[in-house]
mmCIF file of the N, C-alpha and C atoms, coordinates in Angstrom:
data_MODEL
# 
_entry.id   MODEL 
# 
loop_
_atom_site.group_PDB 
_atom_site.id 
_atom_site.type_symbol 
_atom_site.label_atom_id 
_atom_site.label_alt_id 
_atom_site.label_comp_id 
_atom_site.label_asym_id 
_atom_site.label_entity_id 
_atom_site.label_seq_id 
_atom_site.pdbx_PDB_ins_code 
_atom_site.Cartn_x 
_atom_site.Cartn_y 
_atom_site.Cartn_z 
_atom_site.occupancy 
_atom_site.B_iso_or_equiv 
_atom_site.pdbx_formal_charge 
_atom_site.auth_seq_id 
_atom_site.auth_comp_id 
_atom_site.auth_asym_id 
_atom_site.auth_atom_id 
_atom_site.pdbx_PDB_model_num 
ATOM 1   N N  . UNK A 1 1  ? 152.219 272.208 122.431 1.00 0.00 ? 1  UNK A N  1 
ATOM 2   C CA . UNK A 1 1  ? 153.176 272.970 123.211 1.00 0.00 ? 1  UNK A CA 1 
ATOM 3   C C  . UNK A 1 1  ? 153.717 274.090 122.338 1.00 0.00 ? 1  UNK A C  1 
ATOM 4   N N  . UNK A 1 2  ? 153.738 275.283 122.902 1.00 0.00 ? 2  UNK A N  1 
ATOM 5   C CA . UNK A 1 2  ? 154.289 276.442 122.196 1.00 0.00 ? 2  UNK A CA 1 
ATOM 6   C C  . UNK A 1 2  ? 155.415 277.016 123.050 1.00 0.00 ? 2  UNK A C  1 
ATOM 7   N N  . UNK A 1 3  ? 156.607 277.053 122.489 1.00 0.00 ? 3  UNK A N  1 
ATOM 8   C CA . UNK A 1 3  ? 157.752 277.601 123.211 1.00 0.00 ? 3  UNK A CA 1 
ATOM 9   C C  . UNK A 1 3  ? 157.928 279.097 122.964 1.00 0.00 ? 3  UNK A C  1 
ATOM 10  N N  . UNK A 1 4  ? 157.714 279.517 121.712 1.00 0.00 ? 4  UNK A N  1 
ATOM 11  C CA . UNK A 1 4  ? 157.977 280.898 121.347 1.00 0.00 ? 4  UNK A CA 1 
ATOM 12  C C  . UNK A 1 4  ? 156.926 281.397 120.367 1.00 0.00 ? 4  UNK A C  1 
ATOM 13  N N  . UNK A 1 5  ? 156.466 282.608 120.601 1.00 0.00 ? 5  UNK A N  1 
ATOM 14  C CA . UNK A 1 5  ? 155.578 283.300 119.663 1.00 0.00 ? 5  UNK A CA 1 
ATOM 15  C C  . UNK A 1 5  ? 156.302 284.551 119.202 1.00 0.00 ? 5  UNK A C  1 
ATOM 16  N N  . UNK A 1 6  ? 156.408 284.739 117.894 1.00 0.00 ? 6  UNK A N  1 
ATOM 17  C CA . UNK A 1 6  ? 157.010 285.944 117.334 1.00 0.00 ? 6  UNK A CA 1 
ATOM 18  C C  . UNK A 1 6  ? 155.913 286.706 116.595 1.00 0.00 ? 6  UNK A C  1 
ATOM 19  N N  . UNK A 1 7  ? 155.529 287.835 117.142 1.00 0.00 ? 7  UNK A N  1 
ATOM 20  C CA . UNK A 1 7  ? 154.562 288.706 116.475 1.00 0.00 ? 7  UNK A CA 1 
ATOM 21  C C  . UNK A 1 7  ? 155.344 289.623 115.548 1.00 0.00 ? 7  UNK A C  1 
ATOM 22  N N  . UNK A 1 8  ? 155.369 289.259 114.261 1.00 0.00 ? 8  UNK A N  1 
ATOM 23  C CA . UNK A 1 8  ? 156.204 289.955 113.296 1.00 0.00 ? 8  UNK A CA 1 
ATOM 24  C C  . UNK A 1 8  ? 155.388 290.631 112.197 1.00 0.00 ? 8  UNK A C  1 
ATOM 25  N N  . UNK A 1 9  ? 154.070 290.502 112.236 1.00 0.00 ? 9  UNK A N  1 
ATOM 26  C CA . UNK A 1 9  ? 153.242 291.070 111.176 1.00 0.00 ? 9  UNK A CA 1 
ATOM 27  C C  . UNK A 1 9  ? 153.326 292.581 111.195 1.00 0.00 ? 9  UNK A C  1 
ATOM 28  N N  . UNK A 1 10 ? 153.211 293.163 110.036 1.00 0.00 ? 10 UNK A N  1 
ATOM 29  C CA . UNK A 1 10 ? 153.199 294.611 109.964 1.00 0.00 ? 10 UNK A CA 1 
ATOM 30  C C  . UNK A 1 10 ? 152.835 295.091 108.581 1.00 0.00 ? 10 UNK A C  1 
ATOM 31  N N  . UNK A 1 11 ? 152.114 296.202 108.539 1.00 0.00 ? 11 UNK A N  1 
ATOM 32  C CA . UNK A 1 11 ? 151.846 296.849 107.257 1.00 0.00 ? 11 UNK A CA 1 
ATOM 33  C C  . UNK A 1 11 ? 151.808 298.349 107.480 1.00 0.00 ? 11 UNK A C  1 
ATOM 34  N N  . UNK A 1 12 ? 152.310 299.061 106.493 1.00 0.00 ? 12 UNK A N  1 
ATOM 35  C CA . UNK A 1 12 ? 152.321 300.515 106.544 1.00 0.00 ? 12 UNK A CA 1 
ATOM 36  C C  . UNK A 1 12 ? 151.995 301.016 105.143 1.00 0.00 ? 12 UNK A C  1 
ATOM 37  N N  . UNK A 1 13 ? 150.708 301.074 104.807 1.00 0.00 ? 13 UNK A N  1 
ATOM 38  C CA . UNK A 1 13 ? 150.329 301.478 103.458 1.00 0.00 ? 13 UNK A CA 1 
ATOM 39  C C  . UNK A 1 13 ? 150.723 302.921 103.148 1.00 0.00 ? 13 UNK A C  1 
ATOM 40  N N  . UNK A 1 14 ? 150.957 303.161 101.890 1.00 0.00 ? 14 UNK A N  1 
ATOM 41  C CA . UNK A 1 14 ? 151.307 304.507 101.449 1.00 0.00 ? 14 UNK A CA 1 
ATOM 42  C C  . UNK A 1 14 ? 150.063 305.388 101.408 1.00 0.00 ? 14 UNK A C  1 
ATOM 43  N N  . UNK A 1 15 ? 150.236 306.644 101.714 1.00 0.00 ? 15 UNK A N  1 
ATOM 44  C CA . UNK A 1 15 ? 149.169 307.638 101.590 1.00 0.00 ? 15 UNK A CA 1 
ATOM 45  C C  . UNK A 1 15 ? 149.819 308.982 101.321 1.00 0.00 ? 15 UNK A C  1 
ATOM 46  N N  . UNK A 1 16 ? 149.027 309.893 100.789 1.00 0.00 ? 16 UNK A N  1 
ATOM 47  C CA . UNK A 1 16 ? 149.546 311.229 100.496 1.00 0.00 ? 16 UNK A CA 1 
ATOM 48  C C  . UNK A 1 16 ? 149.621 312.056 101.759 1.00 0.00 ? 16 UNK A C  1 
ATOM 49  N N  . UNK A 1 17 ? 148.569 312.812 101.993 1.00 0.00 ? 17 UNK A N  1 
ATOM 50  C CA . UNK A 1 17 ? 148.503 313.639 103.196 1.00 0.00 ? 17 UNK A CA 1 
ATOM 51  C C  . UNK A 1 17 ? 147.852 312.845 104.323 1.00 0.00 ? 17 UNK A C  1 
ATOM 52  N N  . UNK A 1 18 ? 148.178 313.205 105.540 1.00 0.00 ? 18 UNK A N  1 
ATOM 53  C CA . UNK A 1 18 ? 147.604 312.525 106.700 1.00 0.00 ? 18 UNK A CA 1 
ATOM 54  C C  . UNK A 1 18 ? 146.079 312.597 106.689 1.00 0.00 ? 18 UNK A C  1 
ATOM 55  N N  . UNK A 1 19 ? 145.542 313.671 106.170 1.00 0.00 ? 19 UNK A N  1 
ATOM 56  C CA . UNK A 1 19 ? 144.082 313.816 106.104 1.00 0.00 ? 19 UNK A CA 1 
ATOM 57  C C  . UNK A 1 19 ? 143.449 312.840 105.119 1.00 0.00 ? 19 UNK A C  1 
ATOM 58  N N  . UNK A 1 20 ? 144.257 312.176 104.290 1.00 0.00 ? 20 UNK A N  1 
ATOM 59  C CA . UNK A 1 20 ? 143.752 311.186 103.337 1.00 0.00 ? 20 UNK A CA 1 
ATOM 60  C C  . UNK A 1 20 ? 143.656 309.789 103.943 1.00 0.00 ? 20 UNK A C  1 
ATOM 61  N N  . UNK A 1 21 ? 144.111 309.626 105.165 1.00 0.00 ? 21 UNK A N  1 
ATOM 62  C CA . UNK A 1 21 ? 144.019 308.320 105.827 1.00 0.00 ? 21 UNK A CA 1 
ATOM 63  C C  . UNK A 1 21 ? 142.561 308.096 106.225 1.00 0.00 ? 21 UNK A C  1 
ATOM 64  N N  . UNK A 1 22 ? 141.933 307.136 105.573 1.00 0.00 ? 22 UNK A N  1 
ATOM 65  C CA . UNK A 1 22 ? 140.529 306.844 105.857 1.00 0.00 ? 22 UNK A CA 1 
ATOM 66  C C  . UNK A 1 22 ? 140.412 306.019 107.130 1.00 0.00 ? 22 UNK A C  1 
ATOM 67  N N  . UNK A 1 23 ? 139.217 305.981 107.670 1.00 0.00 ? 23 UNK A N  1 
ATOM 68  C CA . UNK A 1 23 ? 138.992 305.160 108.857 1.00 0.00 ? 23 UNK A CA 1 
ATOM 69  C C  . UNK A 1 23 ? 139.238 303.682 108.534 1.00 0.00 ? 23 UNK A C  1 
ATOM 70  N N  . UNK A 1 24 ? 138.879 303.268 107.329 1.00 0.00 ? 24 UNK A N  1 
ATOM 71  C CA . UNK A 1 24 ? 139.103 301.874 106.913 1.00 0.00 ? 24 UNK A CA 1 
ATOM 72  C C  . UNK A 1 24 ? 140.604 301.546 106.889 1.00 0.00 ? 24 UNK A C  1 
ATOM 73  N N  . UNK A 1 25 ? 141.393 302.455 106.342 1.00 0.00 ? 25 UNK A N  1 
ATOM 74  C CA . UNK A 1 25 ? 142.843 302.241 106.303 1.00 0.00 ? 25 UNK A CA 1 
ATOM 75  C C  . UNK A 1 25 ? 143.421 302.208 107.713 1.00 0.00 ? 25 UNK A C  1 
ATOM 76  N N  . UNK A 1 26 ? 143.025 303.174 108.525 1.00 0.00 ? 26 UNK A N  1 
ATOM 77  C CA . UNK A 1 26 ? 143.495 303.247 109.911 1.00 0.00 ? 26 UNK A CA 1 
ATOM 78  C C  . UNK A 1 26 ? 143.149 301.960 110.664 1.00 0.00 ? 26 UNK A C  1 
ATOM 79  N N  . UNK A 1 27 ? 141.898 301.513 110.546 1.00 0.00 ? 27 UNK A N  1 
ATOM 80  C CA . UNK A 1 27 ? 141.478 300.290 111.233 1.00 0.00 ? 27 UNK A CA 1 
ATOM 81  C C  . UNK A 1 27 ? 142.242 299.071 110.726 1.00 0.00 ? 27 UNK A C  1 
ATOM 82  N N  . UNK A 1 28 ? 142.499 299.006 109.438 1.00 0.00 ? 28 UNK A N  1 
ATOM 83  C CA . UNK A 1 28 ? 143.258 297.872 108.880 1.00 0.00 ? 28 UNK A CA 1 
ATOM 84  C C  . UNK A 1 28 ? 144.663 297.803 109.460 1.00 0.00 ? 28 UNK A C  1 
ATOM 85  N N  . UNK A 1 29 ? 145.311 298.963 109.553 1.00 0.00 ? 29 UNK A N  1 
ATOM 86  C CA . UNK A 1 29 ? 146.675 299.022 110.095 1.00 0.00 ? 29 UNK A CA 1 
ATOM 87  C C  . UNK A 1 29 ? 146.664 298.612 111.568 1.00 0.00 ? 29 UNK A C  1 
ATOM 88  N N  . UNK A 1 30 ? 145.729 299.154 112.343 1.00 0.00 ? 30 UNK A N  1 
ATOM 89  C CA . UNK A 1 30 ? 145.671 298.828 113.768 1.00 0.00 ? 30 UNK A CA 1 
ATOM 90  C C  . UNK A 1 30 ? 145.283 297.373 114.003 1.00 0.00 ? 30 UNK A C  1 
ATOM 91  N N  . UNK A 1 31 ? 144.361 296.852 113.202 1.00 0.00 ? 31 UNK A N  1 
ATOM 92  C CA . UNK A 1 31 ? 143.952 295.449 113.366 1.00 0.00 ? 31 UNK A CA 1 
ATOM 93  C C  . UNK A 1 31 ? 145.124 294.498 113.166 1.00 0.00 ? 31 UNK A C  1 
ATOM 94  N N  . UNK A 1 32 ? 145.931 294.747 112.150 1.00 0.00 ? 32 UNK A N  1 
ATOM 95  C CA . UNK A 1 32 ? 147.060 293.851 111.877 1.00 0.00 ? 32 UNK A CA 1 
ATOM 96  C C  . UNK A 1 32 ? 148.222 294.083 112.839 1.00 0.00 ? 32 UNK A C  1 
ATOM 97  N N  . UNK A 1 33 ? 148.572 295.349 113.082 1.00 0.00 ? 33 UNK A N  1 
ATOM 98  C CA . UNK A 1 33 ? 149.791 295.671 113.824 1.00 0.00 ? 33 UNK A CA 1 
ATOM 99  C C  . UNK A 1 33 ? 149.642 295.670 115.339 1.00 0.00 ? 33 UNK A C  1 
ATOM 100 N N  . UNK A 1 34 ? 148.416 295.808 115.849 1.00 0.00 ? 34 UNK A N  1 
ATOM 101 C CA . UNK A 1 34 ? 148.238 295.877 117.300 1.00 0.00 ? 34 UNK A CA 1 
ATOM 102 C C  . UNK A 1 34 ? 147.205 294.881 117.820 1.00 0.00 ? 34 UNK A C  1 
ATOM 103 N N  . UNK A 1 35 ? 146.045 294.869 117.220 1.00 0.00 ? 35 UNK A N  1 
ATOM 104 C CA . UNK A 1 35 ? 144.986 293.975 117.697 1.00 0.00 ? 35 UNK A CA 1 
ATOM 105 C C  . UNK A 1 35 ? 145.352 292.502 117.474 1.00 0.00 ? 35 UNK A C  1 
ATOM 106 N N  . UNK A 1 36 ? 145.935 292.188 116.336 1.00 0.00 ? 36 UNK A N  1 
ATOM 107 C CA . UNK A 1 36 ? 146.338 290.807 116.038 1.00 0.00 ? 36 UNK A CA 1 
ATOM 108 C C  . UNK A 1 36 ? 147.332 290.267 117.055 1.00 0.00 ? 36 UNK A C  1 
ATOM 109 N N  . UNK A 1 37 ? 148.436 290.969 117.293 1.00 0.00 ? 37 UNK A N  1 
ATOM 110 C CA . UNK A 1 37 ? 149.384 290.494 118.294 1.00 0.00 ? 37 UNK A CA 1 
ATOM 111 C C  . UNK A 1 37 ? 148.779 290.385 119.694 1.00 0.00 ? 37 UNK A C  1 
ATOM 112 N N  . UNK A 1 38 ? 147.885 291.315 120.049 1.00 0.00 ? 38 UNK A N  1 
ATOM 113 C CA . UNK A 1 38 ? 147.246 291.245 121.353 1.00 0.00 ? 38 UNK A CA 1 
ATOM 114 C C  . UNK A 1 38 ? 146.421 289.962 121.484 1.00 0.00 ? 38 UNK A C  1 
ATOM 115 N N  . UNK A 1 39 ? 145.573 289.705 120.510 1.00 0.00 ? 39 UNK A N  1 
ATOM 116 C CA . UNK A 1 39 ? 144.713 288.518 120.570 1.00 0.00 ? 39 UNK A CA 1 
ATOM 117 C C  . UNK A 1 39 ? 145.533 287.228 120.567 1.00 0.00 ? 39 UNK A C  1 
ATOM 118 N N  . UNK A 1 40 ? 146.500 287.156 119.675 1.00 0.00 ? 40 UNK A N  1 
ATOM 119 C CA . UNK A 1 40 ? 147.313 285.947 119.587 1.00 0.00 ? 40 UNK A CA 1 
ATOM 120 C C  . UNK A 1 40 ? 148.128 285.733 120.857 1.00 0.00 ? 40 UNK A C  1 
ATOM 121 N N  . UNK A 1 41 ? 148.683 286.805 121.408 1.00 0.00 ? 41 UNK A N  1 
ATOM 122 C CA . UNK A 1 41 ? 149.460 286.691 122.646 1.00 0.00 ? 41 UNK A CA 1 
ATOM 123 C C  . UNK A 1 41 ? 148.588 286.244 123.811 1.00 0.00 ? 41 UNK A C  1 
ATOM 124 N N  . UNK A 1 42 ? 147.358 286.733 123.860 1.00 0.00 ? 42 UNK A N  1 
ATOM 125 C CA . UNK A 1 42 ? 146.451 286.329 124.930 1.00 0.00 ? 42 UNK A CA 1 
ATOM 126 C C  . UNK A 1 42 ? 146.159 284.832 124.848 1.00 0.00 ? 42 UNK A C  1 
ATOM 127 N N  . UNK A 1 43 ? 145.893 284.334 123.650 1.00 0.00 ? 43 UNK A N  1 
ATOM 128 C CA . UNK A 1 43 ? 145.589 282.909 123.487 1.00 0.00 ? 43 UNK A CA 1 
ATOM 129 C C  . UNK A 1 43 ? 146.809 282.026 123.751 1.00 0.00 ? 43 UNK A C  1 
ATOM 130 N N  . UNK A 1 44 ? 147.914 282.363 123.105 1.00 0.00 ? 44 UNK A N  1 
ATOM 131 C CA . UNK A 1 44 ? 149.123 281.557 123.253 1.00 0.00 ? 44 UNK A CA 1 
ATOM 132 C C  . UNK A 1 44 ? 149.707 281.723 124.655 1.00 0.00 ? 44 UNK A C  1 
ATOM 133 N N  . UNK A 1 45 ? 149.604 282.930 125.207 1.00 0.00 ? 45 UNK A N  1 
ATOM 134 C CA . UNK A 1 45 ? 150.126 283.179 126.550 1.00 0.00 ? 45 UNK A CA 1 
ATOM 135 C C  . UNK A 1 45 ? 149.486 282.295 127.601 1.00 0.00 ? 45 UNK A C  1 
ATOM 136 N N  . UNK A 1 46 ? 148.192 282.028 127.473 1.00 0.00 ? 46 UNK A N  1 
ATOM 137 C CA . UNK A 1 46 ? 147.523 281.123 128.416 1.00 0.00 ? 46 UNK A CA 1 
ATOM 138 C C  . UNK A 1 46 ? 148.130 279.727 128.358 1.00 0.00 ? 46 UNK A C  1 
ATOM 139 N N  . UNK A 1 47 ? 148.428 279.269 127.164 1.00 0.00 ? 47 UNK A N  1 
ATOM 140 C CA . UNK A 1 47 ? 149.063 277.949 127.006 1.00 0.00 ? 47 UNK A CA 1 
ATOM 141 C C  . UNK A 1 47 ? 150.468 277.944 127.605 1.00 0.00 ? 47 UNK A C  1 
ATOM 142 N N  . UNK A 1 48 ? 151.185 279.036 127.418 1.00 0.00 ? 48 UNK A N  1 
ATOM 143 C CA . UNK A 1 48 ? 152.537 279.134 127.971 1.00 0.00 ? 48 UNK A CA 1 
ATOM 144 C C  . UNK A 1 48 ? 152.505 279.140 129.493 1.00 0.00 ? 48 UNK A C  1 
ATOM 145 N N  . UNK A 1 49 ? 151.567 279.859 130.060 1.00 0.00 ? 49 UNK A N  1 
ATOM 146 C CA . UNK A 1 49 ? 151.439 279.895 131.521 1.00 0.00 ? 49 UNK A CA 1 
ATOM 147 C C  . UNK A 1 49 ? 151.122 278.500 132.047 1.00 0.00 ? 49 UNK A C  1 
ATOM 148 N N  . UNK A 1 50 ? 150.208 277.804 131.372 1.00 0.00 ? 50 UNK A N  1 
ATOM 149 C CA . UNK A 1 50 ? 149.841 276.445 131.798 1.00 0.00 ? 50 UNK A CA 1 
ATOM 150 C C  . UNK A 1 50 ? 151.036 275.497 131.735 1.00 0.00 ? 50 UNK A C  1 
ATOM 151 N N  . UNK A 1 51 ? 151.903 275.723 130.731 1.00 0.00 ? 51 UNK A N  1 
ATOM 152 C CA . UNK A 1 51 ? 153.090 274.876 130.580 1.00 0.00 ? 51 UNK A CA 1 
ATOM 153 C C  . UNK A 1 51 ? 154.223 275.315 131.503 1.00 0.00 ? 51 UNK A C  1 
ATOM 154 N N  . UNK A 1 52 ? 154.106 276.503 132.076 1.00 0.00 ? 52 UNK A N  1 
ATOM 155 C CA . UNK A 1 52 ? 155.148 276.995 132.963 1.00 0.00 ? 52 UNK A CA 1 
ATOM 156 C C  . UNK A 1 52 ? 156.334 277.616 132.265 1.00 0.00 ? 52 UNK A C  1 
ATOM 157 N N  . UNK A 1 53 ? 156.185 277.892 130.947 1.00 0.00 ? 53 UNK A N  1 
ATOM 158 C CA . UNK A 1 53 ? 157.297 278.514 130.223 1.00 0.00 ? 53 UNK A CA 1 
ATOM 159 C C  . UNK A 1 53 ? 156.837 279.008 128.860 1.00 0.00 ? 53 UNK A C  1 
ATOM 160 N N  . UNK A 1 54 ? 157.677 279.809 128.258 1.00 0.00 ? 54 UNK A N  1 
ATOM 161 C CA . UNK A 1 54 ? 157.422 280.330 126.927 1.00 0.00 ? 54 UNK A CA 1 
ATOM 162 C C  . UNK A 1 54 ? 157.890 281.765 126.800 1.00 0.00 ? 54 UNK A C  1 
ATOM 163 N N  . UNK A 1 55 ? 158.043 282.199 125.577 1.00 0.00 ? 55 UNK A N  1 
ATOM 164 C CA . UNK A 1 55 ? 158.496 283.559 125.296 1.00 0.00 ? 55 UNK A CA 1 
ATOM 165 C C  . UNK A 1 55 ? 157.652 284.163 124.193 1.00 0.00 ? 55 UNK A C  1 
ATOM 166 N N  . UNK A 1 56 ? 157.326 285.438 124.361 1.00 0.00 ? 56 UNK A N  1 
ATOM 167 C CA . UNK A 1 56 ? 156.625 286.186 123.325 1.00 0.00 ? 56 UNK A CA 1 
ATOM 168 C C  . UNK A 1 56 ? 157.523 287.335 122.899 1.00 0.00 ? 56 UNK A C  1 
ATOM 169 N N  . UNK A 1 57 ? 157.789 287.405 121.608 1.00 0.00 ? 57 UNK A N  1 
ATOM 170 C CA . UNK A 1 57 ? 158.635 288.443 121.040 1.00 0.00 ? 57 UNK A CA 1 
ATOM 171 C C  . UNK A 1 57 ? 157.774 289.307 120.131 1.00 0.00 ? 57 UNK A C  1 
ATOM 172 N N  . UNK A 1 58 ? 157.708 290.592 120.428 1.00 0.00 ? 58 UNK A N  1 
ATOM 173 C CA . UNK A 1 58 ? 156.975 291.539 119.593 1.00 0.00 ? 58 UNK A CA 1 
ATOM 174 C C  . UNK A 1 58 ? 157.966 292.336 118.766 1.00 0.00 ? 58 UNK A C  1 
ATOM 175 N N  . UNK A 1 59 ? 157.832 292.268 117.447 1.00 0.00 ? 59 UNK A N  1 
ATOM 176 C CA . UNK A 1 59 ? 158.713 293.015 116.553 1.00 0.00 ? 59 UNK A CA 1 
ATOM 177 C C  . UNK A 1 59 ? 158.088 294.384 116.317 1.00 0.00 ? 59 UNK A C  1 
ATOM 178 N N  . UNK A 1 60 ? 158.798 295.411 116.699 1.00 0.00 ? 60 UNK A N  1 
ATOM 179 C CA . UNK A 1 60 ? 158.299 296.777 116.578 1.00 0.00 ? 60 UNK A CA 1 
ATOM 180 C C  . UNK A 1 60 ? 159.105 297.521 115.522 1.00 0.00 ? 60 UNK A C  1 
ATOM 181 N N  . UNK A 1 61 ? 159.239 298.809 115.691 1.00 0.00 ? 61 UNK A N  1 
ATOM 182 C CA . UNK A 1 61 ? 159.921 299.641 114.711 1.00 0.00 ? 61 UNK A CA 1 
ATOM 183 C C  . UNK A 1 61 ? 160.484 300.881 115.384 1.00 0.00 ? 61 UNK A C  1 
ATOM 184 N N  . UNK A 1 62 ? 161.608 301.333 114.887 1.00 0.00 ? 62 UNK A N  1 
ATOM 185 C CA . UNK A 1 62 ? 162.154 302.600 115.378 1.00 0.00 ? 62 UNK A CA 1 
ATOM 186 C C  . UNK A 1 62 ? 161.170 303.732 115.102 1.00 0.00 ? 62 UNK A C  1 
ATOM 187 N N  . UNK A 1 63 ? 160.339 303.547 114.082 1.00 0.00 ? 63 UNK A N  1 
ATOM 188 C CA . UNK A 1 63 ? 159.323 304.540 113.764 1.00 0.00 ? 63 UNK A CA 1 
ATOM 189 C C  . UNK A 1 63 ? 158.310 304.732 114.881 1.00 0.00 ? 63 UNK A C  1 
ATOM 190 N N  . UNK A 1 64 ? 158.185 303.742 115.753 1.00 0.00 ? 64 UNK A N  1 
ATOM 191 C CA . UNK A 1 64 ? 157.261 303.878 116.878 1.00 0.00 ? 64 UNK A CA 1 
ATOM 192 C C  . UNK A 1 64 ? 157.780 304.876 117.912 1.00 0.00 ? 64 UNK A C  1 
ATOM 193 N N  . UNK A 1 65 ? 159.070 305.130 117.878 1.00 0.00 ? 65 UNK A N  1 
ATOM 194 C CA . UNK A 1 65 ? 159.689 306.074 118.807 1.00 0.00 ? 65 UNK A CA 1 
ATOM 195 C C  . UNK A 1 65 ? 159.915 307.445 118.173 1.00 0.00 ? 65 UNK A C  1 
ATOM 196 N N  . UNK A 1 66 ? 160.184 307.436 116.874 1.00 0.00 ? 66 UNK A N  1 
ATOM 197 C CA . UNK A 1 66 ? 160.433 308.678 116.138 1.00 0.00 ? 66 UNK A CA 1 
ATOM 198 C C  . UNK A 1 66 ? 159.715 308.591 114.794 1.00 0.00 ? 66 UNK A C  1 
ATOM 199 N N  . UNK A 1 67 ? 158.401 308.751 114.800 1.00 0.00 ? 67 UNK A N  1 
ATOM 200 C CA . UNK A 1 67 ? 157.640 308.582 113.557 1.00 0.00 ? 67 UNK A CA 1 
ATOM 201 C C  . UNK A 1 67 ? 157.848 309.736 112.569 1.00 0.00 ? 67 UNK A C  1 
ATOM 202 N N  . UNK A 1 68 ? 157.846 309.366 111.321 1.00 0.00 ? 68 UNK A N  1 
ATOM 203 C CA . UNK A 1 68 ? 157.863 310.378 110.263 1.00 0.00 ? 68 UNK A CA 1 
ATOM 204 C C  . UNK A 1 68 ? 156.420 310.560 109.771 1.00 0.00 ? 68 UNK A C  1 
ATOM 205 N N  . UNK A 1 69 ? 156.127 311.659 109.099 1.00 0.00 ? 69 UNK A N  1 
ATOM 206 C CA . UNK A 1 69 ? 154.742 311.946 108.697 1.00 0.00 ? 69 UNK A CA 1 
ATOM 207 C C  . UNK A 1 69 ? 154.103 310.882 107.796 1.00 0.00 ? 69 UNK A C  1 
ATOM 208 N N  . UNK A 1 70 ? 154.915 310.096 107.118 1.00 0.00 ? 70 UNK A N  1 
ATOM 209 C CA . UNK A 1 70 ? 154.354 309.115 106.186 1.00 0.00 ? 70 UNK A CA 1 
ATOM 210 C C  . UNK A 1 70 ? 154.056 307.756 106.822 1.00 0.00 ? 70 UNK A C  1 
ATOM 211 N N  . UNK A 1 71 ? 154.236 307.609 108.137 1.00 0.00 ? 71 UNK A N  1 
ATOM 212 C CA . UNK A 1 71 ? 153.949 306.320 108.794 1.00 0.00 ? 71 UNK A CA 1 
ATOM 213 C C  . UNK A 1 71 ? 153.172 306.481 110.099 1.00 0.00 ? 71 UNK A C  1 
ATOM 214 N N  . UNK A 1 72 ? 152.388 307.535 110.221 1.00 0.00 ? 72 UNK A N  1 
ATOM 215 C CA . UNK A 1 72 ? 151.728 307.827 111.495 1.00 0.00 ? 72 UNK A CA 1 
ATOM 216 C C  . UNK A 1 72 ? 150.828 306.681 111.993 1.00 0.00 ? 72 UNK A C  1 
ATOM 217 N N  . UNK A 1 73 ? 149.901 306.122 111.200 1.00 0.00 ? 73 UNK A N  1 
ATOM 218 C CA . UNK A 1 73 ? 149.079 305.020 111.722 1.00 0.00 ? 73 UNK A CA 1 
ATOM 219 C C  . UNK A 1 73 ? 149.930 303.803 112.119 1.00 0.00 ? 73 UNK A C  1 
ATOM 220 N N  . UNK A 1 74 ? 150.889 303.460 111.277 1.00 0.00 ? 74 UNK A N  1 
ATOM 221 C CA . UNK A 1 74 ? 151.787 302.339 111.558 1.00 0.00 ? 74 UNK A CA 1 
ATOM 222 C C  . UNK A 1 74 ? 152.577 302.581 112.848 1.00 0.00 ? 74 UNK A C  1 
ATOM 223 N N  . UNK A 1 75 ? 153.161 303.771 112.952 1.00 0.00 ? 75 UNK A N  1 
ATOM 224 C CA . UNK A 1 75 ? 153.960 304.102 114.131 1.00 0.00 ? 75 UNK A CA 1 
ATOM 225 C C  . UNK A 1 75 ? 153.120 304.087 115.396 1.00 0.00 ? 75 UNK A C  1 
ATOM 226 N N  . UNK A 1 76 ? 151.899 304.548 115.306 1.00 0.00 ? 76 UNK A N  1 
ATOM 227 C CA . UNK A 1 76 ? 150.996 304.553 116.460 1.00 0.00 ? 76 UNK A CA 1 
ATOM 228 C C  . UNK A 1 76 ? 150.685 303.130 116.925 1.00 0.00 ? 76 UNK A C  1 
ATOM 229 N N  . UNK A 1 77 ? 150.394 302.267 115.975 1.00 0.00 ? 77 UNK A N  1 
ATOM 230 C CA . UNK A 1 77 ? 150.087 300.871 116.322 1.00 0.00 ? 77 UNK A CA 1 
ATOM 231 C C  . UNK A 1 77 ? 151.310 300.176 116.910 1.00 0.00 ? 77 UNK A C  1 
ATOM 232 N N  . UNK A 1 78 ? 152.477 300.400 116.346 1.00 0.00 ? 78 UNK A N  1 
ATOM 233 C CA . UNK A 1 78 ? 153.697 299.782 116.866 1.00 0.00 ? 78 UNK A CA 1 
ATOM 234 C C  . UNK A 1 78 ? 154.053 300.348 118.240 1.00 0.00 ? 78 UNK A C  1 
ATOM 235 N N  . UNK A 1 79 ? 153.756 301.632 118.476 1.00 0.00 ? 79 UNK A N  1 
ATOM 236 C CA . UNK A 1 79 ? 153.981 302.204 119.799 1.00 0.00 ? 79 UNK A CA 1 
ATOM 237 C C  . UNK A 1 79 ? 153.082 301.511 120.814 1.00 0.00 ? 79 UNK A C  1 
ATOM 238 N N  . UNK A 1 80 ? 151.856 301.222 120.419 1.00 0.00 ? 80 UNK A N  1 
ATOM 239 C CA . UNK A 1 80 ? 150.961 300.456 121.301 1.00 0.00 ? 80 UNK A CA 1 
ATOM 240 C C  . UNK A 1 80 ? 151.499 299.077 121.577 1.00 0.00 ? 80 UNK A C  1 
ATOM 241 N N  . UNK A 1 81 ? 152.115 298.466 120.593 1.00 0.00 ? 81 UNK A N  1 
ATOM 242 C CA . UNK A 1 81 ? 152.711 297.144 120.763 1.00 0.00 ? 81 UNK A CA 1 
ATOM 243 C C  . UNK A 1 81 ? 153.873 297.196 121.749 1.00 0.00 ? 81 UNK A C  1 
ATOM 244 N N  . UNK A 1 82 ? 154.626 298.287 121.712 1.00 0.00 ? 82 UNK A N  1 
ATOM 245 C CA . UNK A 1 82 ? 155.739 298.444 122.666 1.00 0.00 ? 82 UNK A CA 1 
ATOM 246 C C  . UNK A 1 82 ? 155.222 298.390 124.082 1.00 0.00 ? 82 UNK A C  1 
# 
């Protein structure tokens, strides 16, 4: 039985210029910050529906609403989570 799922994972690696963000870095950020919560919520959500109850809490960031240049991949993934 799962009553509550808290998707709290997040990473925002440092980079210099936005053009220095590699595809590998971008994919790593999106996999952890957006794809992970989606997959876990889908699996746990089915159990919650079967039980007739449960809560999923997604922890986001103010940066998802007002991103600064040094957190663009992170902010994008968190905006998707919103």
